[in-house]
C-alpha positions in Angstrom: 205.9 211.2 283.6 203.4 208.5 282.4 203.4 209.9 278.8 207.3 210.0 278.8 207.5 206.4 280.0 204.9 205.3 277.5 206.8 206.9 274.6 210.2 205.7 275.7 209.1 202.1 276.2 207.1 202.0 272.9 209.7 203.6 270.6 212.6 201.7 272.2 211.0 198.4 271.3 210.1 199.6 267.8 213.7 200.7 267.2 215.1 197.4 268.5 212.7 195.3 266.4 212.5 197.5 263.3 211.8 194.6 260.9 208.3 195.3 259.7 207.2 191.7 260.3 207.9 192.2 264.1 206.7 195.8 264.6 203.0 195.0 265.0 203.7 192.3 267.6 206.0 194.5 269.5 203.6 197.5 269.5 200.7 195.3 270.7 202.7 193.7 273.4 204.1 197.0 274.5 200.6 198.5 274.8 199.4 195.7 276.9 202.4 195.9 279.1 202.0 199.6 279.6 198.4 199.1 280.6 199.5 196.7 283.3 202.1 199.3 284.5 199.2 201.8 284.6 197.1 199.5 286.8 200.0 199.3 289.3 200.4 203.1 289.2 196.7 203.5 289.8 196.9 201.4 292.8 200.1 202.6 294.4 200.8 206.3 293.7 197.8 207.8 295.6 194.9 209.9 294.5 196.4 213.0 293.1 199.5 214.1 291.2 199.2 217.7 290.1 201.9 219.7 288.4 202.3 222.7 286.3 201.4 221.0 283.0 200.0 217.6 284.1 197.7 216.4 286.7 196.1 213.0 287.3 193.6 211.4 289.7 191.8 208.1 289.6 189.4 209.4 286.9 192.2 210.3 284.4 194.4 207.3 285.3 191.6 204.8 284.8 190.7 206.2 281.5 194.4 206.3 280.6 194.7 202.6 281.3 191.5 202.0 279.2 193.0 203.9 276.3 196.3 201.9 276.2 194.5 198.6 276.7 192.0 199.2 273.9 194.9 200.4 271.7 196.4 196.9 271.8 193.0 195.3 271.3 192.1 197.4 268.3 195.4 196.4 266.6 194.6 192.8 267.4 191.1 193.1 265.9 192.6 194.7 262.7 195.3 192.1 262.2 193.9 191.3 258.8 195.3 194.7 257.7 198.8 193.3 258.4 198.1 190.0 256.7 196.7 191.6 253.5 199.4 194.3 253.5 196.9 197.1 253.0 199.2 200.0 254.0 199.8 198.1 257.3 202.7 200.2 258.5 200.8 203.5 257.9 197.8 202.0 259.8 200.1 201.2 262.7 201.5 204.7 262.9 198.1 206.3 262.8 196.8 204.1 265.6 199.9 204.7 267.8 199.6 208.4 267.2 195.9 208.4 268.1 196.7 206.5 271.3 199.5 208.9 272.2 197.2 212.0 271.6 194.4 210.5 273.8 197.0 209.7 276.5 198.1 213.3 276.6 194.4 214.4 276.7 193.9 212.5 280.0 197.2 213.7 281.5 197.2 217.5 280.9 195.9 219.7 283.7 195.4 222.9 281.6 192.1 223.3 279.9 193.6 225.0 276.8 196.1 222.2 276.3 193.3 219.7 276.7 191.3 221.6 274.0 194.3 221.4 271.6 194.7 217.6 272.0 190.9 217.2 272.1 190.7 218.5 268.6 194.0 216.9 267.5 192.4 213.5 268.0 190.1 214.1 265.1 193.0 214.0 262.6 194.0 210.3 263.1 190.4 209.3 263.4 189.6 211.0 260.1 192.5 209.2 258.5 191.3 205.8 259.8 187.9 206.3 258.4 189.1 207.8 255.1 191.9 205.4 254.5 190.6 202.0 255.7 186.9 202.4 255.7 184.6 200.0 254.0 182.2 202.0 251.8 182.4 204.8 249.3 180.4 207.0 251.7 183.3 207.1 254.2 184.4 210.5 252.8 181.0 212.1 253.7 180.9 210.3 257.0 184.4 211.5 258.1 183.6 215.1 257.0 180.3 214.9 258.9 182.2 213.9 262.0 184.7 216.8 261.7 182.1 219.5 261.0 179.9 218.4 263.9 182.7 218.2 266.5 184.8 221.2 265.3 181.8 223.4 264.9 180.5 222.7 268.4 184.0 223.2 269.9 184.4 226.8 268.8 182.2 228.2 271.5 184.2 226.1 274.1 187.4 227.8 272.8 185.8 231.2 273.4 184.8 230.2 277.0 188.4 229.0 277.7 189.9 232.2 276.5 187.4 234.1 278.6 188.4 232.1 281.6 192.1 232.8 280.9 191.4 236.5 280.7 189.4 236.6 283.9 191.7 234.4 286.0 195.0 234.0 284.3 194.6 230.2 284.3 192.2 227.6 283.2 193.2 224.5 285.2 191.1 221.4 285.7 191.9 221.2 289.4 191.2 224.8 290.5 187.5 225.8 290.7 186.0 228.6 288.7 183.3 231.0 289.9 183.0 233.2 286.8 179.5 231.9 286.2 177.2 232.9 289.0 173.7 232.6 287.4 171.4 234.8 285.3 170.6 234.6 281.6 174.2 235.2 280.4 175.4 232.6 282.9 173.1 230.0 281.3 174.4 230.9 277.9 178.1 230.5 279.0 177.2 227.3 280.7 175.7 225.9 277.5 178.8 227.0 275.5 181.0 225.2 278.0 179.2 221.9 277.7 177.9 221.8 274.1 181.2 220.6 272.7 181.3 217.6 275.0 177.6 216.9 274.4 178.3 216.6 270.7 181.4 214.4 271.4 179.6 212.1 273.8 177.1 212.4 271.9 173.5 213.0 273.1 170.3 212.9 271.1 169.8 215.8 268.5 173.6 216.1 267.9 174.3 212.4 267.4 173.8 212.0 263.7 177.5 211.9 262.9 178.1 208.9 265.2 176.2 206.1 263.3 177.6 207.3 260.0 181.1 207.3 261.3 180.7 203.8 262.9 179.2 202.3 259.8 181.9 203.5 257.5 184.9 203.1 259.8 187.1 200.0 260.0 186.8 197.9 263.2 189.7 199.8 264.8 188.0 203.1 264.1 184.7 201.9 265.6 186.5 200.4 268.7 188.4 203.7 269.4 185.3 205.8 268.7 183.1 203.9 271.1 185.7 202.9 273.6 187.8 206.1 274.0 186.7 209.1 271.9 183.2 209.2 273.4 184.8 208.9 276.8 187.0 211.9 276.0 183.8 213.9 275.8 182.6 212.4 279.0 185.9 213.2 280.7 185.7 216.8 279.7 182.1 217.1 280.8 183.0 215.7 284.2 185.8 218.2 284.6 183.6 221.1 283.6 180.8 220.0 285.9 183.2 219.7 288.8 184.4 223.3 288.3 180.9 224.7 287.5 178.8 222.7 289.8 177.2 225.8 291.2 175.5 226.3 287.8 173.9 222.8 287.6 170.9 223.7 289.7 170.0 226.6 287.3 170.1 224.5 284.2 169.4 220.8 285.0 165.7 220.6 284.1 166.2 221.5 280.5 169.1 219.1 280.0 167.4 216.3 281.8 164.2 216.6 279.7 166.1 216.6 276.4 168.8 214.0 277.2 166.7 211.4 279.0 163.9 211.5 276.5 166.4 211.4 273.7 167.8 208.2 275.2 164.4 206.6 275.1 163.9 207.6 271.4 167.3 206.3 270.5 166.5 203.0 272.3 163.4 202.6 270.1 165.5 203.3 267.0 167.7 200.4 268.0 164.8 198.0 267.7 164.3 198.6 264.0 168.0 198.3 262.9 169.2 195.5 260.8 172.8 196.6 260.5 174.7 195.3 263.5 177.1 198.3 263.7 174.2 200.7 263.4 172.4 199.0 266.3 175.5 199.1 268.5 176.2 202.7 267.6 172.6 203.8 268.5 172.8 201.8 271.7 175.9 203.9 272.6 173.9 207.1 272.1 171.2 205.8 274.5 173.7 204.7 277.2 175.6 208.0 276.9 172.4 209.9 277.4 171.9 208.1 280.7 175.5 208.9 281.5 175.0 212.6 280.9 171.9 212.6 283.1 174.0 211.3 285.9 176.7 213.9 285.4 174.1 216.7 285.2 172.5 215.5 288.5 175.5 217.2 290.3 175.8 214.7 293.2 178.6 212.4 294.2 176.8 209.1 293.2 176.1 210.5 289.7 179.8 211.3 289.1 181.0 208.0 290.6 178.5 206.0 288.5 179.5 208.0 285.4 183.1 206.8 285.7 181.9 203.2 286.1 179.6 203.6 283.1 182.4 205.0 280.9 184.7 202.1 281.8 182.1 199.5 281.4 180.6 200.9 278.2 184.1 201.4 276.7 185.0 197.7 277.1 181.5 196.4 276.2 180.8 198.4 273.1 184.4 197.9 271.8 183.9 194.1 272.2 180.5 194.3 270.4 182.1 196.1 267.5 184.9 193.5 267.4 182.3 190.8 267.2 180.4 192.6 264.4 183.7 192.7 262.5 184.3 189.0 263.0 180.8 188.3 261.5 181.6 190.7 258.7 184.8 188.8 257.9 183.0 185.5 257.7 179.9 186.5 255.8 180.8 189.7 254.0 177.8 191.6 255.3 176.8 193.4 258.6 173.1 192.7 258.1 171.7 190.4 260.8 169.6 188.7 258.1 172.8 187.6 256.4 174.5 186.5 259.6 171.8 184.2 260.9 172.8 180.6 262.0 176.1 181.4 263.7 175.0 179.4 266.7 175.1 176.1 264.7 178.5 176.8 263.2 180.4 178.7 265.9 178.8 178.0 269.3 181.9 179.4 271.0 181.6 182.7 269.2 177.9 182.8 269.9 178.8 182.4 273.6 180.8 185.6 273.4 177.9 187.3 271.7 175.7 186.2 274.6 178.2 187.4 277.2 178.6 190.9 275.6 174.9 191.3 275.0 174.0 190.6 278.6 176.8 192.9 279.7 175.3 195.5 277.4 172.0 195.3 279.3 173.8 195.7 282.6 173.6 192.1 283.9 175.8 191.2 286.8 178.7 191.1 287.4 179.6 193.6 284.7 180.8 197.2 285.4 177.7 198.5 283.7 175.5 197.2 286.6 177.4 199.2 289.2 177.4 202.3 287.1 173.7 202.1 286.2 172.6 201.5 289.9 174.5 204.6 290.9 173.1 206.6 288.0 169.5 205.4 288.8 169.8 206.8 292.3 171.5 210.0 291.3 168.9 210.9 288.6 165.9 209.9 290.8 167.4 212.0 293.6 166.7 215.1 291.5 163.1 214.3 290.9 160.8 211.2 290.8 159.4 212.5 287.5 162.4 211.0 285.7 161.4 207.5 286.7 159.5 206.8 283.5 162.4 207.6 281.0 164.9 205.7 283.2 162.6 202.7 283.3 162.0 202.8 279.6 165.7 203.0 278.8 166.5 200.1 281.1 163.7 198.0 279.6 164.6 198.8 276.0 168.3 198.1 276.6 167.3 194.6 277.5 165.0 194.4 274.4 167.5 195.5 271.8 170.4 193.5 273.4 168.3 190.3 273.1 167.3 191.4 269.6 170.9 191.8 268.6 171.8 188.3 270.0 168.8 186.4 268.6 168.7 188.3 265.3 172.3 187.4 264.5 172.8 184.0 266.0 169.5 182.0 265.7 167.7 181.0 262.5 168.6 179.2 259.3 172.1 179.6 258.0 172.7 181.9 255.0 173.7 180.0 251.8 176.5 182.5 251.1 178.3 181.7 254.3 181.9 180.7 253.5 182.6 178.8 256.7 186.2 180.1 257.0 187.7 179.7 260.5 190.8 181.8 259.7 192.2 184.0 262.5 189.7 182.4 264.9 192.1 181.8 267.8 193.4 185.4 267.7 189.8 186.7 267.7 188.8 184.6 270.7 191.8 185.8 272.6 191.0 189.4 271.7 187.3 189.0 272.9 188.5 187.3 276.1 190.7 190.3 276.8 187.6 192.5 276.4 185.3 190.5 278.6 187.6 189.7 281.6 188.3 193.3 282.7 184.6 194.2 282.0 183.5 191.6 284.6 186.5 191.2 286.9 186.9 194.9 287.7 183.5 194.7 289.3 185.4 193.4 292.4 187.3 196.8 292.7 184.3 199.0 292.0 184.6 200.7 295.4 188.1 201.9 294.7 187.4 203.2 291.2 184.1 204.9 292.3 185.8 206.8 295.1 187.6 209.3 292.9 185.3 212.1 294.1 183.8 212.7 297.5 
């Protein structure tokens, strides 16, 4: 029902205002309006709506609202595509199709249908990177992304077909007990989660993400960090909810690899000079912490994981939008070339400060509530995980401050053009990122109670 109303409202407005100079404005306003409708639906229609083909709870609805909201924001951030007429209508169609596919992903209740749309989301993402990317290496980066994610998803398809053969269904909302332990149970459990670990991604299978972020346009980076990584987290949460009996047999190996990988990724952030590369590697570190909370198998870990997904989706998307604004002004993503913004655009530097402190989980951001819950859930498994958690938290503050001071302080680059075009639109777009990131902290108890 949510998907049908989304389609009807969006395409009705596009048909009414078919003039190309109005279509972008109509689509952006429609996406924002649909996100508000989704918030009211989240608050008034109860916890569960499960049907034959679709099923939603607070987890799927909150990510659905995030998808539609970020869809409007990424079109606003890429408004220069419309101004310069660089295949702007094709770009709009690709973005709307991607938002629609992600919307269906969060609504379907059948695991096989989820897999179909899970893989279908790669096509518009591939087109965004290939068609509107910045560098000649975008072809290799897009192929890297496809090979990583599709190759890791093939074992998941085999497990889904095995579940269909054993039970006759593969629903998200009905528990499975086909994995009961033993060596083969561990192998099947790994096959179930490996596709989502690559999509999240975690360390050792993360190499496609920085390449894709660096080569993608700002809309591609925003949807990658804001939604596509959360698609892997959503699938991982659904799998863990159905296979929670297997977590105790496998958690030690995953904790050791994922948490230590998050520490190593945080160290990598401290030596980056490319702003988009630093933000991409920080996403890998945060998502490693998220997977640790999911693998803990307790209620606080799953509740904190949802808060982490929502907070990181808004924060990382805002940071990529800020990096794009700096790129438009200077023509480079290097922090060495973007020094001195504080003396020219103090208001823009204020947004850099706000998003950097949110990235290090300062109050009152959603990241703070999520990380507190994840701390408790991971430490509840064993006190031995205190050291990697402490290091990730400390290094998150370190590279967030490095990102702010490296790009805003210092002497101004002589090649800075000083243009203030599109500045008001950019400020509004950043404001719409920051407000839900910090205001939704007031409703953290409602969002976190999706599982009990």
